[in-house]
N, C-alpha and C positions, 0 to 999 in steps of 0.2 A: 091726561099728562102732556104737558107742553113740548114743543120741540126742544127747547133748550135742556129741559130736565131728562127727556128720553136720551138726548145725544151724549149728555154728560154722564149719565148712569151706564149708559152701552158701553162709553169708553172705559169707565172705572172696572166694570165686570169684566170686560174682554182683557183688560189688563191684568186683573186679578186671575182669570182663568189662564192665560199664557204663563203667568209666573209659576202657577201650580204645575203645568205641563212641563215647562222648562225644569223646574226643581225635581220632577219626577225622574226625568231623563238624566239630570246631573247624578242622582242618587244612583240610578241604575247602571251608570258608567264605573261606578266604584265597586260593583259587584264582580267577583272572580271569573264568573262564567260569561260576562258579557261578550268579551272579544271573541268567545267560541260560538255562542248561540246567534249573535248578529254580525257574523264576520263577513268579509266580501267572498269568501269562498261559497258561503251557504247563499247568499243573495245576488251573487254575480250574474247567474242566467237571467234573473227576473230584471234586473236593473239594466242589462245590455240590450235585452230584447223589448223592454217598455219605454226606458228613457236612457239612450245612450249618451253618456256625458265625456267631456275632455278627461284624461287622466288626472289632471291637477285637481279637479273638483273633487273626484273619486278618493284621491289621495287625501284631500283635506277633510271631507266629512266621514273617512273611515279611519281618521286617526282619533283615537280616543282623547288624547290631549286637546286637539282641536276642536273635537265635538264638544268637550267642556266649555272651551271658550265661547262657542256658539251658544251654548245654553246660558252662560254667564251673560253675555250680550243681550240675549232675549230677556233674562231676568232685570237687568239694569233698565233696558229700554221700556219694558213693560211696566216698571215702577215709577219713572219718568213720565211716562204717558199717561198714568192714571191722574196725574195732577196737572199736566200741561199737554193735553192732546195736540199732536202736530201732523201734519202731512209727511215730514220726514221720518218721525218716529213710527208711524203707521207703515210706511214702506219697509222700514228696518224690520219689523215686526213680521211683515209678510215673508222677506227673504230669509230670516232664522228659521220661521216655522216651515216653509217649503224644503229648506235645506235638511230639516230633521226629518220631514215626510219622506224625503228621498233616501235618507240613510236607512230608514227602516223598511225599505222595499215599497215604496209608495205611500204608505200609511201606516203609523204606529197603532192607531185606535179607530180604524174605518171611518164610520159616519161622523164621528165627533170631530175628526182632523177635517173632514169636507166642509162641515158646517161651521168650524173655525175660519176657513178660507172664506166662506160667505160673510162671516160678521166683520173680518177684516177688510173684505172688499166694501162692504157698506161703510164701514169706519172711514176707510180711505176717500170715499165718495163724499161723507159729511166733513171731512177735515179740509176738502177743497172749496168748502163754501156751500155745497148743495147738501146742506143737512138732512133737509125733507126727503129728497130722492135717496139718501143712504139709508134713512130709517125705513122707508117703504120696500127698498131693496130686501133689506133684511128680513122685514116683517113678511114678504111675499114669499121668500124662501122658506122660512120657518113654518109657516101655516101650511104650505103645500107638503112640507116634509111630514107633518103629522098625517095628512089625508093620504099621502102615497104610502106611508107605512101601514095604513089601514087597508089599502087596496092590496097591497102585497100580502097581507095576512089572510085576507077575505078569501084568497084563491084555494086555501087549505081547509079541508073539512075539520081538521083538527082543532081548529079555532072556533067551530060551530058546536062541535060534538063534546067539549071539555077536556080534550086530550092534551092540547097544547101547553096551557099553563103547567100543568104538573111535570110535563116532559121537559120544560125549559127549566124548571126549578131543580129538577133531579140533576142536572149538569151544572149546578152551582158549586162553586168551591169550598162553600160553607156548609159544615154538617148539619146544622141547624136548619138551614133551607132546605137541605135534601130530606129531612124528617117531615117538613112540612108538605113536600112534594108526595111523600108516602101517604101522608093523612088525605090530601085530595084526590088520590086514586080511590079511597074508600068512600070519599063523599063526592062523587062526580057532579052532582047539581052545583055544588059550590064551585068547582073549577069550571064547569059550564057557565056560570055567571061571571066569573072573573074574565073568561074570555069574550063573552058578549059585552061586558061593560069596557073592556080594552078597546074593542071594535067600535063600540059606540062613541068613545072618548075621541078617537083619532077621526071618525067620520065626521062627527058632530062639529068640528072646526069649522066646516063650511057655514055653518048657521051663524057664527060670528059676524059673517058679512051681512046679515040681515037683522041680527040683533046684537050689535056692537056694545050695547049696554050691560051684556054678561061677560064681558072680558076679563073682568076683574075676578069674577067667580070662576071662570075657566083657567085663568092664570093660577088660582090657588088649587085647582085639581090638578093642572100640570105639575106643579111644584111637589105635590104628593107622589103623582105618578113617577117622576123622574127620581124622587127620592127613594122610592120603594125598589125601583131598579138598582139604584146604587147599594142599598142595603142587601139585596138579594144576590148580586154579581159583582158587586165592588166597582161598577163603571161610573167612577167619580166624573171622568172626563165628559161623559154624556149629560150628567145632570150640570155642570158649570156652564158648559157652552149653549144649552138650549135655555137655561135660565138667563143667559146674557141677551136672548134674542127677545125677551119679554117686553123691556121697555119700548122697543122699536114697534112690537105688535101693538101694544097699549096705544101709543101715540098714533099709529096709522089706523087702527079702528076708530080712535076718538074723531078723525076726519069724517067718518060715514055718519055720525051723530047729528 
């Protein structure tokens, strides 16, 4: 993949991802329970201890009306940036994303919010004329995220003896997935294979540094991997933001050929 194609596709996927994220928040603010669940009263201690802010900013992000305005600004900016990437537009997206993360006690969706910041930072670097550096920055963080996830799992014997997959699936909000978990308990060998394959997938990313010609195959596996997580747990944000990193990964690995 060329640098120009990688950069353009990254900006467009990032714009789509941020548009989806903002739309989710906008819809959420219209729910009757929103102002009670994510109220300043509930989040106050975390915000004050973790990131003390001026009262004016607190007032802004905890006003549902103003939060809706912030999400609309992100939607409009993301749409424009998809077709006309710019440094100003990227900075504005970083600001809106940061404000929304603060609004939801530091993060709304954990790791996906952090990876969104990574891609936004890489996009900002690329928008200033250093596209190669920006793509390598995104690729480095994304590839390491897979390997780091494997390291985190490998510490627990449940990932080696077949218990982890069935346990995770049992926590799904979807009844059909919970039924799959029950079946996996009966067929421990299948759950064990799924756990080992997950570990192999995440650890084997290091191999792409030595065999970059396998990057397209690995990307296809990654899409299936993230899509399966989406169908099992409804974590669409993880799917979109990690897929957004792959144009940068493909370009960066092509430099090793």
